[in-house]
TIRO-2110 file (N, C-alpha, C; in Angstrom, 1 decimal):
// TIRO-2110
67.6, 101.3, -102.6, N, 1, A
66.2, 101.7, -102.6, CA, 1, A
65.7, 101.8, -104.0, C, 1, A
66.4, 102.5, -104.9, N, 2, A
66.0, 102.6, -106.3, CA, 2, A
66.1, 101.2, -107.0, C, 2, A
67.0, 100.4, -106.5, N, 3, A
67.1, 99.0, -107.1, CA, 3, A
65.8, 98.2, -106.8, C, 3, A
65.4, 98.3, -105.5, N, 4, A
64.2, 97.5, -105.1, CA, 4, A
63.0, 98.0, -105.9, C, 4, A
62.8, 99.3, -106.1, N, 5, A
61.7, 99.8, -106.9, CA, 5, A
61.8, 99.3, -108.4, C, 5, A
63.0, 99.3, -108.9, N, 6, A
63.2, 98.9, -110.3, CA, 6, A
62.9, 97.4, -110.4, C, 6, A
63.4, 96.6, -109.4, N, 7, A
63.1, 95.1, -109.5, CA, 7, A
61.6, 94.8, -109.4, C, 7, A
60.9, 95.6, -108.6, N, 8, A
59.4, 95.4, -108.5, CA, 8, A
58.7, 95.7, -109.8, C, 8, A
59.2, 96.8, -110.4, N, 9, A
58.6, 97.2, -111.7, CA, 9, A
58.8, 96.2, -112.7, C, 9, A
60.1, 95.7, -112.8, N, 10, A
60.4, 94.6, -113.8, CA, 10, A
59.5, 93.4, -113.5, C, 10, A
59.4, 92.9, -112.2, N, 11, A
58.6, 91.8, -111.9, CA, 11, A
57.1, 92.0, -112.3, C, 11, A
56.6, 93.2, -112.0, N, 12, A
55.3, 93.6, -112.3, CA, 12, A
55.0, 93.5, -113.8, C, 12, A
55.9, 94.1, -114.6, N, 13, A
55.8, 94.1, -116.0, CA, 13, A
55.9, 92.7, -116.6, C, 13, A
56.7, 91.8, -116.0, N, 14, A
56.8, 90.4, -116.5, CA, 14, A
55.5, 89.7, -116.2, C, 14, A
54.9, 90.0, -115.0, N, 15, A
53.6, 89.3, -114.6, CA, 15, A
52.5, 89.8, -115.6, C, 15, A
52.5, 91.1, -115.9, N, 16, A
51.5, 91.6, -116.8, CA, 16, A
51.7, 90.9, -118.2, C, 16, A
52.9, 90.9, -118.6, N, 17, A
53.2, 90.3, -120.0, CA, 17, A
52.8, 88.8, -120.0, C, 17, A
53.2, 88.1, -118.9, N, 18, A
52.8, 86.6, -118.9, CA, 18, A
51.3, 86.4, -118.9, C, 18, A
50.6, 87.3, -118.1, N, 19, A
49.1, 87.2, -118.1, CA, 19, A
48.5, 87.5, -119.4, C, 19, A
49.0, 88.5, -120.1, N, 20, A
48.5, 88.9, -121.4, CA, 20, A
48.8, 87.8, -122.4, C, 20, A
50.0, 87.2, -122.3, N, 21, A
50.3, 86.1, -123.2, CA, 21, A
49.4, 84.9, -123.0, C, 21, A
49.2, 84.6, -121.7, N, 22, A
48.3, 83.5, -121.4, CA, 22, A
46.9, 83.7, -121.9, C, 22, A
46.4, 84.9, -121.7, N, 23, A
45.0, 85.2, -122.2, CA, 23, A
45.0, 85.1, -123.7, C, 23, A
46.0, 85.6, -124.4, N, 24, A
46.0, 85.6, -125.9, CA, 24, A
46.0, 84.1, -126.4, C, 24, A
46.7, 83.2, -125.6, N, 25, A
46.7, 81.8, -126.0, CA, 25, A
45.4, 81.2, -125.8, C, 25, A
44.6, 81.6, -124.8, N, 26, A
43.3, 81.0, -124.5, CA, 26, A
42.2, 81.5, -125.5, C, 26, A
42.3, 82.7, -126.1, N, 27, A
41.3, 83.3, -126.9, CA, 27, A
40.8, 82.4, -128.1, C, 27, A
41.7, 81.8, -128.9, N, 28, A
41.3, 81.0, -129.9, CA, 28, A
40.4, 79.8, -129.4, C, 28, A
40.8, 79.2, -128.3, N, 29, A
40.1, 78.1, -127.7, CA, 29, A
38.7, 78.6, -127.2, C, 29, A
38.6, 79.8, -126.6, N, 30, A
37.4, 80.3, -126.2, CA, 30, A
36.4, 80.5, -127.3, C, 30, A
37.0, 81.1, -128.4, N, 31, A
36.1, 81.4, -129.6, CA, 31, A
35.6, 80.1, -130.2, C, 31, A
36.5, 79.0, -130.2, N, 32, A
36.1, 77.7, -130.7, CA, 32, A
35.0, 77.1, -129.8, C, 32, A
35.0, 77.4, -128.5, N, 33, A
34.0, 76.8, -127.7, CA, 33, A
32.6, 77.2, -128.0, C, 33, A
32.4, 78.3, -128.7, N, 34, A
31.1, 78.8, -129.0, CA, 34, A
30.7, 78.3, -130.4, C, 34, A
31.5, 77.7, -131.2, N, 35, A
31.2, 77.2, -132.5, CA, 35, A
30.4, 75.9, -132.4, C, 35, A
29.4, 75.7, -133.3, N, 36, A
28.7, 74.4, -133.3, CA, 36, A
29.7, 73.3, -133.6, C, 36, A
29.4, 72.1, -133.0, N, 37, A
30.2, 70.9, -133.2, CA, 37, A
29.3, 69.8, -133.8, C, 37, A
29.8, 69.2, -134.8, N, 38, A
29.2, 68.0, -135.5, CA, 38, A
30.1, 66.9, -135.4, C, 38, A
29.6, 65.7, -135.4, N, 39, A
30.4, 64.5, -135.2, CA, 39, A
30.2, 63.5, -136.4, C, 39, A
31.3, 63.0, -136.9, N, 40, A
31.4, 61.9, -137.9, CA, 40, A
32.1, 60.8, -137.3, C, 40, A
31.5, 59.6, -137.3, N, 41, A
32.2, 58.4, -136.7, CA, 41, A
32.6, 57.5, -137.9, C, 41, A
33.8, 57.0, -137.8, N, 42, A
34.3, 56.0, -138.7, CA, 42, A
34.4, 54.7, -138.1, C, 42, A
34.1, 53.6, -138.8, N, 43, A
34.2, 52.3, -138.2, CA, 43, A
34.5, 51.3, -139.3, C, 43, A
35.8, 51.1, -139.6, N, 44, A
36.3, 50.2, -140.6, CA, 44, A
35.6, 50.3, -142.0, C, 44, A
35.5, 51.5, -142.5, N, 45, A
34.9, 51.7, -143.8, CA, 45, A
33.5, 52.2, -143.8, C, 45, A
32.9, 52.4, -142.6, N, 46, A
31.6, 52.9, -142.5, CA, 46, A
31.6, 54.3, -141.9, C, 46, A
31.0, 55.3, -142.5, N, 47, A
30.9, 56.6, -142.0, CA, 47, A
29.5, 56.9, -141.5, C, 47, A
29.4, 57.5, -140.3, N, 48, A
28.1, 57.8, -139.8, CA, 48, A
28.1, 59.2, -139.3, C, 48, A
27.2, 60.1, -139.7, N, 49, A
26.2, 59.9, -140.7, CA, 49, A
26.8, 60.0, -142.1, C, 49, A
26.0, 59.5, -143.1, N, 50, A
26.5, 59.6, -144.5, CA, 50, A
26.1, 61.0, -145.1, C, 50, A
25.2, 61.7, -144.4, N, 51, A
24.8, 63.0, -144.8, CA, 51, A
24.7, 63.9, -143.6, C, 51, A
25.4, 65.0, -143.6, N, 52, A
25.5, 65.9, -142.5, CA, 52, A
25.2, 67.3, -142.9, C, 52, A
24.2, 67.9, -142.3, N, 53, A
23.9, 69.3, -142.6, CA, 53, A
24.6, 70.2, -141.6, C, 53, A
25.2, 71.3, -142.1, N, 54, A
25.9, 72.2, -141.3, CA, 54, A
25.5, 73.6, -141.7, C, 54, A
25.7, 74.6, -140.9, N, 55, A
25.4, 76.0, -141.3, CA, 55, A
26.4, 76.5, -142.3, C, 55, A
25.9, 77.3, -143.2, N, 56, A
26.8, 77.9, -144.3, CA, 56, A
27.4, 79.2, -143.8, C, 56, A
26.8, 79.8, -142.8, N, 57, A
27.2, 81.2, -142.5, CA, 57, A
28.1, 81.3, -141.3, C, 57, A
28.6, 80.2, -140.8, N, 58, A
29.4, 80.3, -139.6, CA, 58, A
30.5, 79.2, -139.5, C, 58, A
31.5, 79.5, -138.7, N, 59, A
32.5, 78.6, -138.5, CA, 59, A
32.0, 77.4, -137.6, C, 59, A
32.5, 76.2, -137.9, N, 60, A
32.0, 75.1, -137.1, CA, 60, A
33.2, 74.1, -137.0, C, 60, A
33.0, 73.2, -136.0, N, 61, A
34.0, 72.1, -135.8, CA, 61, A
33.3, 70.8, -136.2, C, 61, A
34.1, 69.9, -136.8, N, 62, A
33.7, 68.5, -137.0, CA, 62, A
34.6, 67.6, -136.2, C, 62, A
33.9, 66.9, -135.3, N, 63, A
34.7, 66.0, -134.4, CA, 63, A
34.7, 64.7, -135.2, C, 63, A
35.9, 64.1, -135.4, N, 64, A
36.1, 62.9, -136.1, CA, 64, A
36.5, 61.8, -135.1, C, 64, A
35.7, 60.7, -135.1, N, 65, A
36.0, 59.6, -134.1, CA, 65, A
36.1, 58.4, -134.9, C, 65, A
37.2, 57.7, -134.7, N, 66, A
37.5, 56.4, -135.4, CA, 66, A
37.2, 55.3, -134.3, C, 66, A
36.1, 54.6, -134.5, N, 67, A
35.8, 53.5, -133.5, CA, 67, A
36.2, 52.2, -134.1, C, 67, A
36.8, 52.2, -135.3, N, 68, A
37.2, 51.0, -136.0, CA, 68, A
38.6, 50.5, -135.5, C, 68, A
39.0, 49.3, -136.1, N, 69, A
40.2, 48.7, -135.7, CA, 69, A
41.3, 49.0, -136.8, C, 69, A
40.9, 49.8, -137.8, N, 70, A
41.9, 50.2, -138.9, CA, 70, A
41.9, 51.7, -139.0, C, 70, A
43.0, 52.3, -139.5, N, 71, A
43.0, 53.7, -139.7, CA, 71, A
41.9, 54.2, -140.6, C, 71, A
41.5, 55.4, -140.5, N, 72, A
40.6, 56.1, -141.4, CA, 72, A
41.1, 57.4, -141.8, C, 72, A
40.6, 58.0, -142.9, N, 73, A
41.0, 59.3, -143.3, CA, 73, A
39.8, 60.1, -143.8, C, 73, A
39.5, 61.2, -143.1, N, 74, A
38.5, 62.1, -143.6, CA, 74, A
39.2, 62.8, -144.8, C, 74, A
38.6, 62.7, -146.0, N, 75, A
39.2, 63.5, -147.1, CA, 75, A
38.1, 64.1, -147.9, C, 75, A
38.2, 65.4, -148.2, N, 76, A
37.3, 66.1, -149.0, CA, 76, A
38.0, 67.0, -150.0, C, 76, A
37.9, 66.7, -151.3, N, 77, A
38.6, 67.5, -152.3, CA, 77, A
37.9, 68.9, -152.4, C, 77, A
36.6, 69.0, -152.4, N, 78, A
36.0, 70.3, -152.5, CA, 78, A
36.2, 71.2, -151.3, C, 78, A
36.4, 70.5, -150.1, N, 79, A
36.6, 71.3, -148.9, CA, 79, A
38.1, 71.6, -148.7, C, 79, A
39.0, 70.8, -149.4, N, 80, A
40.4, 70.9, -149.3, CA, 80, A
40.8, 70.5, -147.9, C, 80, A
40.3, 69.5, -147.4, N, 81, A
40.6, 69.0, -146.0, CA, 81, A
40.9, 67.5, -146.1, C, 81, A
41.8, 67.1, -145.3, N, 82, A
42.1, 65.7, -145.1, CA, 82, A
42.7, 65.5, -143.7, C, 82, A
42.3, 64.4, -143.1, N, 83, A
42.9, 64.2, -141.7, CA, 83, A
42.9, 62.7, -141.5, C, 83, A
44.0, 62.1, -141.1, N, 84, A
44.2, 60.7, -140.8, CA, 84, A
43.8, 60.5, -139.4, C, 84, A
43.0, 59.5, -139.1, N, 85, A
42.6, 59.2, -137.7, CA, 85, A
42.9, 57.7, -137.4, C, 85, A
43.8, 57.5, -136.4, N, 86, A
44.2, 56.2, -136.0, CA, 86, A
43.0, 55.5, -135.4, C, 86, A
43.1, 54.1, -135.3, N, 87, A
42.1, 53.4, -134.6, CA, 87, A
41.9, 53.8, -133.1, C, 87, A
40.7, 54.1, -132.7, N, 88, A
40.4, 54.5, -131.4, CA, 88, A
40.7, 55.9, -131.1, C, 88, A
41.0, 56.7, -132.1, N, 89, A
41.4, 58.1, -131.9, CA, 89, A
40.2, 59.1, -132.2, C, 89, A
40.2, 60.2, -131.5, N, 90, A
39.3, 61.2, -131.7, CA, 90, A
40.0, 62.5, -132.0, C, 90, A
39.6, 63.2, -133.0, N, 91, A
40.3, 64.5, -133.4, CA, 91, A
39.3, 65.4, -134.0, C, 91, A
39.7, 66.6, -134.5, N, 92, A
38.7, 67.5, -135.1, CA, 92, A
39.3, 68.3, -136.2, C, 92, A
38.4, 68.9, -137.0, N, 93, A
38.8, 69.9, -138.0, CA, 93, A
37.9, 71.1, -137.8, C, 93, A
38.3, 72.2, -138.2, N, 94, A
37.5, 73.4, -138.2, CA, 94, A
37.3, 73.9, -139.6, C, 94, A
36.0, 74.2, -139.9, N, 95, A
35.7, 74.7, -141.2, CA, 95, A
35.1, 76.0, -141.1, C, 95, A
35.5, 76.9, -141.9, N, 96, A
35.0, 78.3, -141.8, CA, 96, A
34.1, 78.7, -143.0, C, 96, A
32.9, 79.1, -142.7, N, 97, A
32.1, 79.8, -143.6, CA, 97, A
32.0, 79.2, -145.0, C, 97, A
31.3, 78.2, -145.2, N, 98, A
31.1, 77.6, -146.5, CA, 98, A
30.0, 78.3, -147.3, C, 98, A
30.1, 78.3, -148.6, N, 99, A
29.0, 78.7, -149.5, CA, 99, A
27.9, 77.6, -149.4, C, 99, A
26.7, 78.0, -149.5, N, 100, A
25.6, 76.9, -149.5, CA, 100, A
25.9, 75.9, -150.6, C, 100, A
25.7, 74.6, -150.3, N, 101, A
25.9, 73.6, -151.3, CA, 101, A
26.3, 72.3, -150.7, C, 101, A
26.7, 71.4, -151.6, N, 102, A
27.1, 70.0, -151.1, CA, 102, A
28.5, 69.8, -151.3, C, 102, A
29.2, 69.2, -150.4, N, 103, A
30.6, 68.9, -150.4, CA, 103, A
30.8, 67.4, -150.0, C, 103, A
31.3, 66.7, -151.0, N, 104, A
31.5, 65.2, -150.7, CA, 104, A
32.8, 65.0, -149.9, C, 104, A
32.7, 63.9, -149.1, N, 105, A
34.0, 63.5, -148.4, CA, 105, A
34.0, 61.9, -148.4, C, 105, A
35.1, 61.4, -148.2, N, 106, A
35.2, 59.9, -148.2, CA, 106, A
36.4, 59.5, -147.2, C, 106, A
36.4, 58.2, -147.0, N, 107, A
37.5, 57.6, -146.2, CA, 107, A
38.5, 57.1, -147.1, C, 107, A
39.6, 57.7, -147.2, N, 108, A
40.6, 57.3, -148.2, CA, 108, A
41.3, 56.0, -147.9, C, 108, A
41.2, 55.5, -146.6, N, 109, A
41.7, 54.2, -146.3, CA, 109, A
40.8, 53.1, -146.6, C, 109, A
39.5, 53.4, -147.0, N, 110, A
38.5, 52.4, -147.3, CA, 110, A
37.9, 52.9, -148.7, C, 110, A
38.6, 52.7, -149.8, N, 111, A
38.1, 53.2, -151.1, CA, 111, A
36.8, 52.6, -151.6, C, 111, A
36.5, 51.4, -151.1, N, 112, A
35.3, 50.7, -151.5, CA, 112, A
34.1, 51.2, -150.8, C, 112, A
34.3, 52.0, -149.7, N, 113, A
33.1, 52.5, -148.9, CA, 113, A
32.5, 53.6, -149.7, C, 113, A
31.1, 53.7, -149.6, N, 114, A
30.5, 54.8, -150.3, CA, 114, A
30.8, 56.2, -149.7, C, 114, A
30.9, 57.2, -150.6, N, 115, A
31.2, 58.6, -150.1, CA, 115, A
30.1, 59.1, -149.3, C, 115, A
30.3, 60.1, -148.5, N, 116, A
29.3, 60.8, -147.7, CA, 116, A
29.3, 62.2, -148.2, C, 116, A
28.3, 63.0, -147.6, N, 117, A
28.2, 64.3, -148.1, CA, 117, A
27.9, 65.3, -146.9, C, 117, A
28.5, 66.5, -147.0, N, 118, A
28.3, 67.5, -146.1, CA, 118, A
27.5, 68.6, -146.9, C, 118, A
26.3, 69.0, -146.3, N, 119, A
25.4, 69.9, -146.9, CA, 119, A
25.4, 71.2, -146.1, C, 119, A
25.9, 72.3, -146.7, N, 120, A
26.0, 73.6, -146.1, CA, 120, A
24.6, 74.3, -146.4, C, 120, A
23.9, 74.6, -145.4, N, 121, A
22.5, 75.2, -145.6, CA, 121, A
22.5, 76.6, -145.0, C, 121, A
21.8, 77.5, -145.7, N, 122, A
21.6, 78.8, -145.2, CA, 122, A
20.7, 78.8, -144.0, C, 122, A
21.0, 79.7, -143.1, N, 123, A
20.1, 79.8, -141.9, CA, 123, A
18.7, 80.3, -142.3, C, 123, A
17.7, 79.9, -141.5, N, 124, A
16.4, 80.3, -141.9, CA, 124, A
15.9, 81.4, -141.0, C, 124, A
END
């Protein structure tokens, strides 16, 4: 009898622990779901848009889509971000709370392509 009660308590505690772990793993994704999302498309050396305005006071996601037939790389020295994107691949980066200003970025796999700019603006 005491063993049955002990087994139930152990199973109950394991269920609570598993549920808490599952919720903890979901929280970062839930928080990210509320962040604004901006998209930059790469196409064999062309980046669209070439100028992207983002909020300076909040975390946001940049969705990177490579529609080209060659690899692309989002690279920004002032942002300290780089990400290689294979042909036909979609990925993302998260940027947190920029100071207002301009941040250049370029496609490191297409050095002849003109750089683009990310402009962090203060909310109005």
